[in-house]
C-alpha positions, 0 to 999 in steps of 0.5 A, a space after each residue: 280191767 279186763 282178764 288179758 289186761 290184767 294177764 300181760 300186767 301179771 307176766 310183765 311183773 313176774 318175767 321181772 320186766 321193768 321201766 325205771 323213771 316211771 310216775 305212780 302219781 297216777 295210782 296213789 291212793 287207789 284204794 281209797 274210797 276217793 279214787 275215781 272211778 275210770 281212770 285211764 292210766 298206761 301200763 308202765 304205771 300199773 306194773 311198775 305200781 304192783 312192782 312197789 306193791 308186791 314185790 318183797 325183800 327177798 325177791 319173790 312176788 307176795 302173791 296176796 298181795 298181787 291179788 289183791 292189788 288186782 282186784 283193787 284195779 278191776 274194782 276201780 275199774 282202771 283202763 289200761 291204755 
């Protein structure tokens, strides 16, 4: 993912933009070594994946987890469509 794409998904996460009924299965196991490189994933799936991973019980964003998730997406060379 490019820096511009990372900024887009991070901004949408922080603004609380929600995409209900989004299927998150394309990113299941993205941190595992078996997850293949160069996956084409929609913006909506990425935002909802980040929401699932990074939103704490009090509604705040876990910034450490967000940085780790974004690094995984960059390392796995996820391509946002």
